[in-house]
C-alpha positions in Angstrom: 23.1 6.6 9.9 23.9 3.2 8.4 27.4 2.4 7.2 26.3 -0.7 5.4 25.4 -0.8 1.7 21.6 -0.5 1.3 19.4 -1.8 -1.4 15.9 -0.4 -2.1 13.1 -2.6 -0.7 11.0 -1.8 -3.8 13.3 -2.2 -6.8 16.3 -3.9 -5.2 18.8 -1.3 -6.6 21.6 0.2 -4.6 21.6 3.7 -5.9 20.6 5.1 -2.5 21.1 8.6 -1.0 20.4 9.8 2.5 17.2 11.9 2.4 16.3 13.0 5.9 17.1 12.1 9.5 15.5 12.9 12.8 16.0 11.8 16.4 14.5 8.4 15.8 15.3 7.3 12.3 17.0 7.9 9.0 15.2 8.0 5.7 16.8 6.9 2.4 15.9 7.8 -1.2 16.2 5.4 -4.1 17.4 7.1 -7.2 15.9 4.5 -9.5 12.2 4.1 -8.3 12.1 7.2 -6.1 10.9 5.3 -3.0 11.8 6.9 0.4 12.3 4.2 3.0 13.6 3.4 6.5 16.2 0.7 6.7 15.2 -2.6 8.4 17.4 -2.1 11.4 15.2 0.9 12.4 11.9 -0.9 12.0 9.7 -1.8 15.0 9.6 -5.5 16.1 6.5 -7.4 15.0 5.2 -7.3 18.6 5.7 -3.5 18.9 4.2 -3.0 15.5 1.1 -4.9 16.3 0.7 -3.0 19.6 0.4 0.2 17.6 -2.2 -1.4 15.3 -4.2 -2.7 18.3 -4.9 0.9 19.2 -6.8 1.5 16.0 -10.5 1.7 16.5 -11.9 1.7 12.9 -15.2 0.0 12.2 -18.0 0.0 9.5 -20.2 2.0 11.9 -17.8 4.9 11.8 -19.2 7.3 9.2 -16.0 9.4 9.2 -13.9 6.4 8.5 -16.2 5.5 5.6 -15.9 8.9 4.1 -12.1 8.6 4.3 -12.2 5.2 2.6 -14.6 6.6 -0.1 -11.6 8.3 -1.8 -10.5 4.8 -2.8 -13.8 3.0 -2.8 -15.7 5.4 -5.1 -13.3 5.6 -8.1 -12.5 1.9 -8.0 -16.1 0.8 -7.6 -17.2 2.7 -10.7 -14.6 0.9 -12.7 -15.7 -2.6 -11.6 -18.1 -5.0 -13.3 -21.1 -6.0 -11.3 -20.4 -8.8 -8.9 -16.7 -8.6 -9.0 -14.5 -10.6 -6.6 -12.0 -8.7 -4.5 -9.4 -9.0 -1.8 -8.9 -6.4 1.0 -5.2 -6.8 1.8 -4.2 -5.5 5.2 -7.7 -5.1 6.3 -6.7 -4.4 10.0 -8.7 -5.3 13.1 -11.9 -3.6 11.9 -12.5 -4.4 8.2 -14.6 -1.7 6.7 -13.6 -1.2 3.0 -14.6 -4.8 2.3 -18.0 -4.1 3.8 -18.4 -1.1 1.5 -17.6 -3.2 -1.5 -20.0 -6.0 -0.3 -22.7 -3.5 0.1 -22.1 -2.5 -3.6 -22.6 -6.1 -4.7 -19.1 -7.5 -4.8 -17.7 -10.5 -2.9 -14.7 -10.0 -0.7 -11.9 -12.0 0.8 -9.7 -10.6 3.7 -6.1 -10.9 4.6 -4.0 -9.2 7.3 -0.7 -10.5 8.6 -1.8 -9.9 12.2 -5.6 -10.1 12.3 -6.7 -12.4 9.4 -3.5 -14.4 8.6 -5.2 -16.8 6.1 -2.5 -17.2 3.5 -4.8 -19.4 1.4 -6.5 -16.3 0.1 -3.2 -15.2 -1.4 -3.3 -18.2 -3.8 -6.7 -17.2 -5.4 -7.4 -14.9 -8.3 -9.2 -11.6 -8.0 -10.9 -9.0 -10.1 -9.6 -6.3 -7.8 -7.3 -6.0 -4.7 -7.3 -3.1 -2.3 -4.7 -2.0 0.1 -5.7 1.1 2.0 -3.1 2.7 4.2 -1.0 -0.4 3.9 1.9 0.1 1.6 3.6 2.6 3.9 3.9 -0.2 6.4 5.6 -2.7 4.1 9.1 -3.7 4.8 9.3 -5.5 1.4 7.0 -3.5 -0.8 8.6 -4.9 -4.0 7.9 -8.5 -3.2 4.4 -7.9 -1.8 3.1 -5.7 -4.6 4.4 -8.1 -7.2 2.7 -10.9 -5.4 -0.6 -9.0 -5.3 -0.3 -8.0 -9.0 0.2 -11.7 -9.8 -3.1 -12.5 -8.1 -5.1 -10.2 -10.4 -7.1 -11.6 -13.3 -6.6 -10.0 -16.7 -8.0 -6.5 -16.6 -7.9 -6.5 -12.8 -7.4 -3.5 -10.6 -4.9 -2.9 -7.7 -6.3 0.0 -5.6 -3.8 1.6 -3.3 -4.3 4.5 -0.8 -1.3 6.1 0.9 -0.1 9.7 1.4 2.5 10.6 -1.2 5.9 12.2 -0.9 6.0 15.6 -2.6 9.2 17.5 -1.8 12.2 17.0 0.5 11.3 20.1 2.4 7.7 19.0 3.0 9.0 15.5 4.0 11.1 17.0 6.9 8.0 18.4 8.6 5.5 15.8 7.5 3.3 14.3 10.2 3.2 11.0 8.2 6.8 10.1 9.2 6.0 10.4 12.9 4.2 7.1 12.9 6.9 4.5 13.7 5.1 1.8 11.7 5.4 3.9 8.5 8.6 2.7 6.7 8.0 3.0 2.9 6.9 6.3 1.4 5.7 6.5 -2.2 5.6 9.5 -4.6 3.6 9.7 -7.8 6.9 9.0 -9.7 7.3 5.8 -7.6 3.8 4.6 -8.6 4.6 5.4 -12.2 7.8 3.4 -12.0 5.9 0.5 -10.3 3.3 0.4 -13.1 6.0 0.0 -15.7 7.7 -2.7 -13.6 4.5 -4.6 -13.2 3.3 -4.0 -16.8 0.2 -2.1 -15.6 -1.4 1.2 -16.3 -1.7 3.7 -13.4 -4.0 6.6 -12.7 -4.5 9.0 -9.8 -8.2 9.6 -9.5 -8.3 11.1 -6.0 -6.0 12.5 -3.2 -3.6 9.7 -2.0 -5.1 7.1 -4.4 -3.4 5.2 -7.1 -5.2 2.7 -9.3 -3.1 0.2 -11.3 -4.8 -1.9 -14.0 -3.5 -5.2 -15.3 -3.7 -5.6 -19.1 -6.7 -7.6 -20.5 -4.3 -9.9 -22.2 -0.5 -10.5 -22.4 -0.5 -9.9 -26.1 
């Protein structure tokens, strides 16, 4: 367990309590934004993290994977205007969600820190941005999510899919914490806090899905 003062990687506050520990890591709970997180000293190295991702075998031809992604795709797609422009952030080695949106008539850009590290796409503006099974991997979720929200056009959507923290008891036996690349764990309350921080509205249309919408104007 860390003896150093910790600050939350989402909100930056230091109101932190120990939440859970196992043989590999400690998990901390922010009393402000409710994020549960692993401190940086217990994260994998970039090389070890990428080695885990290299084992993923997702592809657009995998119908089971498409059904999984449909939990995010379907509710977001029905909220988009025809021909919208999107970014699939953290697309991984086998981009699939972007293909689904392209098949629905939208244009897509891709970014992944390991597989499509084109930072120029992070300077453009988008009607929607997706991050499926991404936020749980973020060491600096506050910085990254604020950056993504800033890239949205007025009225734009940020679509996130990640399994959510429910209770401390469930967390202790949760399979999701067994993945060593998972370091940030969001609850519904965390997303509600995030929406307020970003000046957006949030809704939860499907299991593990959060949709945040930017206002149409700053007025």
